[in-house]
C-alpha positions as CSV (number, residue, x, y, z in Angstrom):
1,M,-57.4,-106.7,242.2
2,S,-59.9,-104.1,243.8
3,E,-59.1,-100.6,245.7
4,R,-60.0,-101.6,248.5
5,F,-57.4,-102.1,251.1
6,D,-56.9,-105.6,252.4
7,P,-54.8,-105.8,255.0
8,R,-53.4,-108.7,253.8
9,T,-51.9,-107.0,250.9
10,L,-49.4,-105.8,253.5
11,W,-48.1,-109.4,253.5
12,N,-46.2,-108.9,250.1
13,I,-44.2,-106.1,251.0
14,S,-40.7,-107.4,251.1
15,Y,-37.5,-106.6,249.5
16,G,-37.7,-106.8,246.0
17,F,-39.4,-105.3,243.3
18,Y,-41.7,-102.5,242.4
19,V,-43.6,-100.0,240.4
20,V,-44.1,-96.8,241.6
21,T,-46.6,-94.5,239.6
22,S,-47.5,-91.1,240.1
23,H,-49.2,-87.9,237.7
24,S,-48.4,-84.3,237.2
25,A,-50.5,-82.0,237.3
26,D,-50.8,-81.4,234.2
27,G,-52.1,-85.4,234.0
28,K,-48.9,-86.8,232.6
29,L,-48.1,-90.0,234.1
30,N,-44.9,-92.1,234.9
31,G,-43.2,-94.9,237.0
32,Q,-39.8,-96.3,237.8
33,I,-38.6,-99.0,239.3
34,A,-37.7,-99.2,243.3
35,N,-36.6,-101.8,245.5
36,S,-37.6,-100.1,248.7
37,V,-41.0,-99.7,249.6
38,F,-42.3,-100.7,253.4
39,Q,-45.0,-100.5,256.0
40,V,-44.8,-96.9,258.3
41,T,-47.7,-97.9,260.3
42,A,-50.3,-100.2,260.6
43,E,-53.7,-98.4,261.8
44,P,-54.1,-96.3,259.8
45,P,-52.3,-98.7,257.2
46,Q,-49.2,-96.4,255.4
47,I,-46.6,-96.9,253.4
48,A,-43.5,-95.4,252.4
49,A,-41.3,-95.8,249.1
50,A,-37.7,-94.4,248.7
51,I,-37.7,-92.7,245.7
52,N,-34.1,-90.5,243.8
53,K,-35.4,-87.2,244.2
54,G,-33.8,-86.7,240.4
55,N,-36.2,-88.5,239.2
56,L,-39.1,-87.6,237.4
57,T,-41.6,-89.7,238.7
58,H,-40.1,-87.9,242.0
59,R,-41.5,-84.9,240.7
60,Y,-44.5,-86.3,239.7
61,I,-45.3,-87.0,243.3
62,E,-44.1,-84.1,244.7
63,E,-47.0,-81.8,242.5
64,S,-49.5,-84.6,243.1
65,G,-49.1,-85.5,246.7
66,V,-50.1,-89.2,244.9
67,F,-48.6,-92.0,244.0
68,T,-49.0,-95.9,243.6
69,V,-46.8,-98.9,244.4
70,S,-47.7,-102.2,242.3
71,V,-45.7,-104.9,243.8
72,L,-44.1,-107.0,241.0
73,A,-43.7,-111.3,240.9
74,Q,-40.2,-112.7,240.9
75,E,-40.7,-113.8,236.8
76,V,-40.6,-110.2,235.8
77,P,-38.4,-110.0,232.5
78,I,-35.7,-108.2,232.5
79,A,-37.1,-106.2,229.3
80,F,-39.9,-104.9,231.9
81,I,-37.3,-103.5,234.4
82,G,-35.7,-102.1,231.5
83,L,-38.4,-99.9,230.5
84,F,-39.5,-99.1,234.3
85,G,-35.4,-98.6,235.8
86,F,-33.2,-98.3,232.7
87,S,-35.4,-95.6,230.8
88,S,-36.3,-91.9,231.9
89,G,-39.5,-90.6,231.2
90,R,-38.1,-87.6,229.7
91,D,-37.5,-89.8,227.0
92,V,-39.9,-92.6,226.7
93,D,-43.5,-92.6,227.3
94,K,-43.0,-96.2,229.8
95,L,-46.8,-96.4,230.4
96,S,-48.0,-96.7,226.7
97,Q,-45.7,-100.0,226.4
98,V,-47.8,-102.0,229.4
99,N,-51.7,-103.0,230.7
100,Y,-51.9,-100.3,233.5
101,K,-55.7,-98.8,235.3
102,T,-56.2,-95.3,236.3
103,S,-56.7,-95.6,240.1
104,T,-59.1,-92.7,241.9
105,I,-56.3,-90.7,242.9
106,G,-55.2,-90.3,239.3
107,A,-52.1,-92.8,239.9
108,P,-51.5,-95.5,237.1
109,I,-51.8,-98.8,238.4
110,V,-49.2,-100.7,236.9
111,L,-50.7,-104.2,236.0
112,D,-48.9,-106.3,234.3
113,Y,-46.8,-108.7,236.5
114,A,-48.5,-107.4,239.6
115,L,-49.2,-109.4,242.4
116,C,-51.3,-106.4,244.5
117,F,-50.6,-103.0,244.3
118,F,-51.0,-99.8,246.9
119,R,-52.0,-96.5,247.1
120,G,-49.4,-93.9,249.0
């Protein structure tokens, strides 16, 4: 997957499951499951993700000002959903349990079960 923007990736946004990730000011990584990601503008292309303000990922997004979204395939195992959806990054190093790469903006991009990704 390339970090170069392809407008066709916006076609993958629908109601579904996404992993939204970010990093803290001191470089810690975290991510969470989200089911609300949507296109805000076409030109320039912008997306938004609905994140609970109490979640660690939200704090990291506020600190760093950046996030990534991995669009997940339908066949994601419940254990993967559970890792990012039912556990807190305050207690678990979620990214140590999956394949990811670091984006040019410093936020991790989850690769497991990802159809594509976006940078926010």
